[in-house]
N, C-alpha and C positions, 0 to 999 in steps of 0.2 A: 595624319586621317582622323588618327584614330583618339586623339583629343580632343578633335574640334569635334566630332560625335559625339562624344562627351561630353564636350559642351551644349553642344546642340540638345542634347536632352534632357541635360538639366536646363536648359533656359525651355524645352516643354516642361517640365516637373512644377518648374513656378508659371511658365503661363497657365496652367489645369489649377494649381493651389490658387493661383491672381483670380483667375475665373468663379474657382466655390468661393472665394471668399469674397468675390462683389454678389454673388450669388446668395448666401448669406447674409449680406448687408439689403439686399434688395429686401428678402424677407424680412429680416427687422425690423426696416422701414415701413413694410408693406403691416407689418403687427399691432404699430407704434399708429399711426393710420388708422386700425381697425379698433383700436383700444382707445383713441380719440374721441370718434365718435362717437361707440357704445359711448364712454361717459359725459359726453358734452348733451347728449340725449338723457342719459340719468340723472344730471347736474340740471338738465333742464325740467322733465319731470320732475322731481324734488322741488326745485322754485316753484311751478306752476299750481303743485301740493299744497304749497304752504302757503302762496299766495291764497290762491281759494279758501283755505282755510282761513286764513289772515281777514278775509274780507267776508265771510258769509258766518262766522263765530256768533256774533250776537245777533243775528236773520234768523239762527239755527235754533238758538234757545227763546229767543219769542217764540217762535212757532212752535216748539216745544210747550212752550205752556200756554198760548194761547189755547193748543188744541186739547192739554190736559184739562183747562181751565171749561173750556166748552166739556169735552169728556163727564168732566162733573157737574155742570149745572145740568147737562141731560142726565144723569145718574141719576141725579135728586130731582128732578121732575119729576121721571122716572116711579122711582120710590115714593114719594108722595101720592101720586095718583094712583097707584097699585097697591100699598097698604100703607097707612096713618100708625099703627101699629109699631112699626120700624122705625121709629125716627130716629129712638134714641142711636144707633147700629148704625141711621142714615148719617148724625151729627158726629160718629167716632168716625164712620168711610172720610167727612168731608176734614174731619184735624187730618188725618194721615195723608192724604193728597192735599191737605197749605201746607203740612208738614213738607213733602215730598218737595214743594216747589224752591217752600222756604230754604232747603237743604239746597238742590241743585243752586239757587238761586245766588247762595255763599259759596259754593263750587264749579260755575262753571269755571268761570276765567281762567282760576287754577289749574282744571280741568284743560285746559286750551293752551294755556301756559307746559304744561307736558305736554302735549301733544305735541307744540311749536320746537320743545326741548328738542324732541324724540327725533324730527325732523330736520333740525340743525344739525346734531349727533351724526348723522346719516348725512349730513349736506356735506360734512366735514370729513368724515369720512371715506365721502366716496373723496373729496381733492385730493386730501392725505396720500389714499390710497394709489390715485392718479398721476400725486408728484414723486412719490414711490419706485412707482413702472417707470417713469418717464426719463430717472437718474441713472435705473440698471441697466435700460434701454442705453441708452446716453452712454455710458460703458462699454458696454454691447459695440456702439457705433466706435468709440476710440478703441476699442483693440482688434472689431480687423480690418479700421485705417488704417492701427499702426502695421500689423501683418501684411495691409498691402504694399504699403509702403518697405519696411522690409522688404518684401518679394521684388520690388521696384528696383533698391540696390542693388539686391544681390544682383540684378536682371542686369545693368546694370554696371557693374561693375565685372560678369563676364565679359560684354563685350568691350570693357575698357583692357581688358584681358587679350580677346581677342584680338582687337586693334593693333596693340604692343605685340603681341607677335608675329603679325602678319609683317611688318615693320622691319 
């Protein structure tokens, strides 16, 4: 009687361990699902930002350039009307603005490439971090599933011992 009670206690302990392991397994799977959703949204947002940048960098530069030229023309007209004596300063300012436009014309594509490179690096990092996370979680799942199998085997062995002793 005491031996079967002892086996019963062991089986109860195994069943409790199995329940705990299944609970941990459910928690790990829940964490993975949450991380998957977060990662999917982060990737989608980064890809949208990259597409937006790719679609708009030329027009953004043109708008900037047009606005700069428009501002320059207004500035020139106002200065000519206000005081003709400052023509030298006005011409100097015109040269500076045109140089800025020229400089910007030479660098805006490179600036875009750098921006895209940073976004691509961010995207690559997101994907790599998520892949690493998945690997760790798969190892956790394998470990917990192994633990559950070991508990099942121990329960099966106890049952077999009980049935053999009952014979």
